[in-house]
Every structure is written in C-alpha cells, then in structure tokens.
N, C-alpha and C positions, 0 to 999 in steps of 0.2 A: 653415698659420699662421692662416688665418681662423677655424678652429674654436676655437683657444685664445683668440682675441680676441673670441669670441662673447659676448654679454651673458648673464650668469647671473641677475642681478636688477637692478632699477632702484630707487634710493632718492632721493626728493626730486628726481626728474628726472635724476639722474646714473646712467649705465649702467656697472655694474661687470662687467668681463670675467672670464672664467674664469681667465685668466692673472694678472690683478691680484689676484683673490681668493686664489688659491693662494700668490702672492708675499707677500701680507699675512700669511697664516697662518704660513707657514714663517719669515718674518722675526720675527714676534712671539715664536714659540717660541725661536728662536735668541737674541734679545736678552734675554728673560727668563732663560734658562739662563746667559747671561753674567753676570748680576747675582750669581749664586751661585758663579761662577768654576769651573764644572765643565767638564771637557774636551769633553763631548758637545755643547757649544754650537757647536763649529766645523763639524761636518758640516751642521748646520742653517743656519749662515751661508753655507756654500758653496752649498747647494741654493737658498736664497732669492736669493742673488746671481746665480746663473745665470738664474733665472726673471725677476728684475728687469732684468737686462741685456737680455733679449729685449723686455720691456715698454718700457723707456726708449728703446731703438733704434726701436721701433715709433712712439713719439710724438715722436721727434726731440730728446730731451733727451740730447745727446751726452755731456756730462761726467758726468751721472748714470749713463749706460750704461757708460762707461769705468770709473767708480768700482767697478762690480760686479766687474770683473776684479781690481782691487786687493783687494777683499773675498775673492775666491776664493783668491788667493795668500796673503793673511793667514790665511785659514782653514786652509790646509795648514800654514803656518808655525806657527800657534797650536796645532794639534793636536800637533805634535812638540815645540814649545817649552814648553808647559805640562806635559806629562807626565801620567801616569795620575792623579795626585792633584789636578790642576787648578791654578788660579792661586794664587800666594802674593803678595798685593798688597804693594807697596812705594811709597815716595814718590820723586819726582824731587828732585835738588838744585836750589838756586836758579839756578845758572848753566845747568843743563840746561833749566829752564823757559824761560829767556830765549832759548836757542838754538832750542827748538821753536817758540816764538812767532815768532821772526824767520823761520824756515823757512815757517811758515804764511802770514805776511803777504806775504813776497816772492813766494812761489809763487802765491798768490791774485791778486796784482796783475799778475804776468806771464802767467797763464793766461787771464784774462778776454778780453783783446784777441785772443788766438789763437782762442778759441771763436767770437768775432764774425766772424773772417775765414772760418771754415769754415761759417758759416750756422747755428749752433746756435740753438735756440728761445729760450734765455736765456743770459746771459753772466756777469754779476757774481754773482748768487745761485747759479747752477749751479757756477761756479768755486769759490765759497766752500764749498759743500756737498762738492764733490770733494776740495779740499785739506784742509778741516777734518776730514772723515771719514777721509781717509788718515792724517793725523797721529794722530787719536784711535784709529784701528784699530791703528796701530803701537804706540802707548802701551799699548793693551790687550794686545796680544801680549806686550809686554815686562813685563806685569803691574804697570803703574804706575796708581795710583789716579786720577791727574790725567786719565786717559782719560775718566772719567765727567763731570766738569764741562765738559770740552770737548764731549762728546756732547750735553750739555744745550743748549749754545749752538748747535751745528750742527743738532740736531734741531728747535730752535725756528725757526731760519732755514728749514729744509727744510719745516716745517709751513706756513709762510707762502708759501714758493716754490711748492710743489706745489699749494696751494690757489689761488694766483694763476694758475697754468697751467690750472686747472680739473680737476685730478686729485684730487677730493675724498676718495676712499677712501684713497689713498696719503697725502694730507695728514692725514687722521684718524689713520692709522698713526703718522706722525711726531709727532703730538700726544701719542699714547700713549707713544712713545719718550721724550718729554720727561719724563713722569712716571716711567718706568722708569729713566731716567738719574739722577733724584734718588735713587731706591732704591739703585742701583748705587754712586752717590757716597757715600752714608752707609755702606753695608755695606763697601765696599772701604776707605774711610777708617778705619773701626773696626779692620778686619783689619790694615791697614798700621801703625796705631798699636800694636796688639798685637805685631806682628812686630818693631817697633823696640825694644820693651821686653824682648824675649826675649834 
C-alpha cells in the first residue's frame, strides 16, 4: 500500500501520490464522458471510484470513501440502464424534484452526527458530499438532466471541503468538475428539451 501512496511529484509544497494522480485522471475521463451521455463513461466511473475509495480510507474521510462504493454500484447499474446508445436525457416532474430534495436534506442531517460518532475527519461537509453525490448519481443513471445542477452544487462544496482538508490536487479536480457540470447541465438540458418536443 505504501508504494501507491508514494509521492509522484510535489506542487507548491503539496505531495501528490501515485494513487491520487491515477484517481484524478480516471475520474476526469469518466465525468467528461458523462457530459456526452455515452455508455463507456460507466467503466471509468467504476475504476476511479475503486481508486478513490482506497485513497479516502487512507486519509480517514470515511463518508467520501463509502461514497465510492455507491459510485461503483451506480456504474454497474448505469451500464445496463443506459444501453448501447447511451443516455436519453429527460426532466423530473415538479413533485419528483421536491421528493428528491427532501431525501437529500433529511439524509444529510441524519448522517452527519453518525459520522461524528465514528470519528470521521469531517462530518457536515463530508455528509453533504456523500448524500448529494448519491442523489446526483441516481438521477444521472435515471437519465435526468437535474443531475447536473446538483453536481454543480456538490462539486463546489467538495472543492472547498477537500481544499480545507489539505488535499489540494483532489480539490482542484472537483473545481474542474464544477466547470464540467455546467457543460453537462447545458448539454443535457438541450437534449431533454429536444426529447420533450419529439
């Protein structure tokens, strides 16, 4: 395990491990492919999630580590759910939006104290990243364009959260994800609008 946590390079005093570097690369590819709604995005999500699970367990970010197993399950579900032609974006109904928002808020509030009890390195932000990412990932598998604005919020919180924890390379990755989420938001919204008119 020590070899994959070995430093590959140092940038502005921050040591980037081999594991973090490979995790960032595979995550970036997976999320970029997701913008285009192609099915091949899911194996990249699974690979990056396994790598990041190891990384986050190593640095005691428990909720972020557990989240990676959600991503692995969603990656398998997404592969079979999307089919060979990829995603066909659609919109949630207003009542569905309210239900998902309620699930997110209640789960976030319930999870944070549980994380504190097991000694996690962070509680409220880590809880939000876990719950928000889970909801966004499910919406993405279900091919709902609302996944992307939620990703935008979650990734912005994660950028701050991982930077605050001192994991600058991963924080930079989530900053990039914020920009990618905007692109996904626009592209999936346009495609959802086209699908409504058909």
